[in-house]
N, C-alpha and C positions, 0 to 999 in steps of 0.2 A: 374537521373539528372547528366549531364556531363558538365564540364567546359573545353573549348578549348581556350588556350591563343595563340594569333598570334602576333608576334613581340617582345617577351620577350628577344630575342637575342640582341636587341638594348640596353639592360640595363647591367650595370656592377655590378657584385655581390659584389664588394668592395665599391661601392658608396651608397649613400642614396638619396632619391628624395622626391619631393612633387608630388603625383599623383593626378590629377584633373579628376574626372569621372562624367559621367552623372548618374542620380539616377532614376532607374525604379522600384525598388522593395526592400523590406526588404532583399531579397535574394542577393542583390548586395554585402553586406558585406562578407558573406561566399565565394561568387564568387571571390572577390578581394583577400581575405586571402588565398584561395587555388590556385588561378591563378597567383599570383605574388610572386616570390621567395625572399620575404623580410619580416622582422618583421614590421608590420604595426600598426600605431596608427591613430585613426580617430578623427576628430573634429566634434562634434555634438552639437545640440542645448541643452541648459541647462535643458529644461523640461524633456528630456530623462533620465537625471541623477537623477530625482526625483521619477522615477518609482521604487517601492520596488523590491529588488533582482536584476532586470535587470540593473537599474541605478548604484547600488552598484557594480555590477560585471564590468560594463563599467569603473568605476573609479578605481577599483582594478587592472585592467590590463593596465591602463595607458592612456585611451582615455581622450581627453581634451574637456571640455564643453565651450561653448561660449554663452554669453548673447546677443542675437541679438537686444534686445530692448534698450541697454545702450552702447553707443559708447565707453565710458571710460572703462567699464568692458570688452567689446569686445577687446579693445586694449590690456588689461592685458592678456586676453586669448591668443592673438596672440603672445605676448612676452613669455608666458609660453610654447607655441608650438615651438617657435624658440629655446628656451633654451633646451627643450626636444630633439628636432631634432639634435642639436649639441652635447649635453652631452651624450645622450643614443645611438647616431648613428642609429636612427630608420628612417623609412620613414613615411611620413604623407599622409593621403588620405583626400581630400576635395571634397564635393559635392556642387559646386557653385550655383546650382539651389536652394539649401536650403530645398528642399522637393522632394518627389518622383513624377515623371511626370506621367500623365495618357495617354500619347501618345509618339510616337517616336520623336516628336519635342522637342528640348531643350527649357527649360523654361528660364526666365531671370536669369542672373547670379548676385549673391551678390558680391559686390566689396571687401569685407573683405578678401576673398580667395586670392585676388591678392595683397593685402597689405602684407600678409604673404609671398607670392612668392618674393616680393621685399626685404624682410628683412632676408630671410632664408639662402641665400648663397649657395643654391643647385639648380640643374637642376629641371625644371618642366616637367612632362610627362603627356600629354593628354591621357586619357584612355576612350575608348568607349565600353559600355556594351550593347550587343545586345541579346535579348531573355529572359532576367530575368523576364520581366513582364508576359510572358506566363508561367513561372514556378510558380510565386506567384504574383497575381494581387495586386494593391494598397490597397484595403480595404478587403483583404482576408488573412487568415493564411494557406489556403489550398495549398499544394505543388502538382504540376503536373509534369509528366515526360517531359524531353526535354534536349536540349543542349543550353548552354549560351556561347556566344563568347565574349572573352575579347580581344579587339583590342588595342594593345599598340602602341601609336604614337612615333615619334622621340622625344627624350629628347630635351628640349629647354635649352641650357646652361645658367647658371646664368649670365655670362657677357652680353649675349643678352637680358636677362630679365631686367638688370639694365639700358639699353638704352631705355626702354619703360616706359610709365606710366600705371596705372592700367587699363584704358580703352583699351589701345593698347594690353596689355597682355591678357585681357579678350577676345578681338576680335580675336586674334591669336589662343588662346586655343580653342575658340568656333569653329573657322573654321576647325581646326585639328580634333576636336571631330565629327563634321558633316561629314567630310571625312571618319573618322573611322566607324561611324554608317553606311554610305552608303556601304563601303567595307565589313562590317560585314553582312549586309543584303544580299549582293551578295554572300558572302561565305556561309551563311546559306542556300540560295537557292540551292547551289551546293551540300550541305550535304543532302538535302531532297530527 
């Protein structure tokens, strides 16, 4: 299994970001951690933190849980994420689809991701993952050989983010991710 990152030169090693990525597979997390040159923290649904050992490990390394069923608790999670982003100088990864997709089509985005983008004070970077589903399918733990492409989009500067509402940010990021997926598929075809 190989990870090939395209576009990492667009990122500054001294900055931190909110990376917004499509979600194809459990393999997405190691792909992002190995393909992006940053210390990453993920925001994940609360239920994952209740899994013995796995959930405890997620909490121990600083990932942030969010309760998607309770708006007030979700707001507190977003505030914790903003504080962690600023205090620890980390970068955050969000999967706005909220779950792994079963196709190359992007699912509907959850708007909480974009609430965080408006509060964080950092650039947002659309990231398109291409090929992770063929490495590890949604309902499987079996790993297959192959290459995953990580297509890093142009960072959207925070001042530009502040001029938009959540729906406009979501639409812009979605458009950039669709472009990244298309470019990644074309690139994957040339690797074959």
